[in-house]
C-alpha positions as a Markdown table, in Angstrom:
| # | Residue | x | y | z |
|---|---|---|---|---|
| 1 | Met | 40.9 | -80.1 | -145.9 |
| 2 | Pro | 38.7 | -81.5 | -148.7 |
| 3 | Ile | 39.2 | -80.4 | -152.2 |
| 4 | Ala | 35.9 | -79.6 | -153.9 |
| 5 | Thr | 35.5 | -80.8 | -157.4 |
| 6 | Lys | 32.3 | -80.5 | -159.5 |
| 7 | Arg | 33.2 | -83.2 | -161.9 |
| 8 | Arg | 34.4 | -86.6 | -160.8 |
| 9 | Asp | 35.4 | -88.7 | -163.8 |
| 10 | Asp | 38.5 | -90.5 | -162.5 |
| 11 | Arg | 38.3 | -93.7 | -160.6 |
| 12 | Leu | 40.7 | -95.3 | -158.1 |
| 13 | Glu | 40.5 | -98.9 | -157.3 |
| 14 | Val | 42.0 | -100.5 | -154.3 |
| 15 | Arg | 42.4 | -104.2 | -153.3 |
| 16 | Leu | 42.0 | -104.8 | -149.6 |
| 17 | Ser | 41.3 | -107.5 | -147.2 |
| 18 | Pro | 37.8 | -108.1 | -145.8 |
| 19 | Lys | 39.0 | -107.0 | -142.4 |
| 20 | Ala | 40.4 | -103.7 | -143.8 |
| 21 | Lys | 37.1 | -103.1 | -145.7 |
| 22 | Ala | 35.1 | -103.7 | -142.6 |
| 23 | Met | 37.2 | -101.2 | -140.6 |
| 24 | Leu | 36.8 | -98.6 | -143.3 |
| 25 | Lys | 33.0 | -99.1 | -143.4 |
| 26 | Arg | 32.8 | -98.7 | -139.6 |
| 27 | Ala | 34.9 | -95.6 | -139.7 |
| 28 | Ala | 32.9 | -94.1 | -142.5 |
| 29 | Thr | 29.7 | -94.9 | -140.6 |
| 30 | Val | 31.0 | -93.1 | -137.5 |
| 31 | Glu | 31.6 | -90.0 | -139.6 |
| 32 | Arg | 28.3 | -90.4 | -141.4 |
| 33 | Lys | 29.9 | -90.6 | -144.8 |
| 34 | Thr | 30.0 | -93.1 | -147.6 |
| 35 | Val | 33.1 | -95.3 | -147.7 |
| 36 | Ser | 34.1 | -93.5 | -150.9 |
| 37 | Ala | 33.7 | -90.0 | -149.3 |
| 38 | Phe | 35.6 | -91.1 | -146.2 |
| 39 | Ile | 38.5 | -92.6 | -148.1 |
| 40 | Leu | 38.7 | -89.5 | -150.4 |
| 41 | Asp | 38.6 | -87.1 | -147.5 |
| 42 | Lys | 41.2 | -88.9 | -145.4 |
| 43 | Gly | 43.4 | -89.6 | -148.4 |
| 44 | Leu | 43.4 | -86.0 | -149.4 |
| 45 | Glu | 44.2 | -84.9 | -145.8 |
| 46 | Ala | 47.1 | -87.4 | -145.7 |
| 47 | Ala | 48.3 | -86.2 | -149.2 |
| 48 | Ala | 48.2 | -82.5 | -148.1 |
| 49 | Glu | 50.1 | -83.3 | -144.9 |
| 50 | Thr | 52.7 | -85.3 | -146.8 |
| 51 | Leu | 53.2 | -82.6 | -149.3 |
| 52 | Ala | 53.4 | -79.9 | -146.6 |
| 53 | Ser | 56.1 | -81.8 | -144.8 |
| 54 | Arg | 58.2 | -81.7 | -147.9 |
| 55 | Ser | 57.9 | -77.9 | -148.3 |
| 56 | Glu | 58.2 | -76.9 | -144.7 |
| 57 | Phe | 60.6 | -78.1 | -142.0 |
| 58 | Arg | 61.1 | -77.0 | -138.4 |
| 59 | Leu | 64.4 | -76.5 | -136.7 |
| 60 | Thr | 65.4 | -76.0 | -133.1 |
| 61 | Ser | 67.2 | -72.8 | -132.3 |
| 62 | Ala | 70.6 | -74.4 | -132.5 |
| 63 | Gln | 69.7 | -76.1 | -135.8 |
| 64 | Tyr | 68.5 | -72.8 | -137.2 |
| 65 | Asp | 71.7 | -71.0 | -136.1 |
| 66 | Ala | 73.8 | -73.7 | -137.8 |
| 67 | Phe | 71.6 | -73.5 | -141.0 |
| 68 | Ala | 71.9 | -69.7 | -141.1 |
| 69 | Ala | 75.7 | -69.8 | -140.5 |
| 70 | Ala | 76.0 | -72.3 | -143.4 |
| 71 | Leu | 74.0 | -69.9 | -145.6 |
| 72 | Asp | 76.1 | -66.9 | -144.5 |
| 73 | Ser | 79.4 | -68.6 | -145.1 |
| 74 | Arg | 78.8 | -69.0 | -148.8 |
| 75 | Lys | 81.7 | -69.7 | -151.1 |
| 76 | Ser | 82.3 | -67.7 | -154.2 |
| 77 | Arg | 80.8 | -69.5 | -157.2 |
| 78 | Pro | 81.6 | -67.3 | -160.3 |
| 79 | Arg | 79.8 | -69.6 | -162.8 |
| 80 | Leu | 76.7 | -69.6 | -160.6 |
| 81 | Glu | 76.8 | -65.8 | -160.1 |
| 82 | Gln | 77.1 | -65.4 | -163.9 |
| 83 | Leu | 74.2 | -67.7 | -164.5 |
| 84 | Leu | 72.0 | -65.8 | -162.1 |
| 85 | Thr | 72.9 | -62.4 | -163.3 |
| 86 | Thr | 72.9 | -63.0 | -167.1 |
| 87 | Pro | 69.5 | -62.2 | -168.7 |
| 88 | Ser | 67.6 | -65.2 | -170.0 |
| 89 | Val | 67.3 | -65.8 | -173.7 |
| 90 | Leu | 63.5 | -65.6 | -173.1 |
| 91 | Glu | 63.7 | -62.1 | -171.7 |
């Protein structure tokens, strides 16, 4: 899931061991990419996966039922209801 950018002005520097650098070079070669392109592509894939895991979660059927029940058994919260029904000062 590469993110296409036309302009690349920012730099990112990484300190790593010679062994780690050699492994990255080998992996980049296997994918016929430069080390920079390989690291950027893999880093963006990992970032997208990490962010997606924070916005989506999966539940078993039993977990979902418990979650839905918790939502359905809401307690009355007058101050919250007032906050959500009062027009904003920006409206």
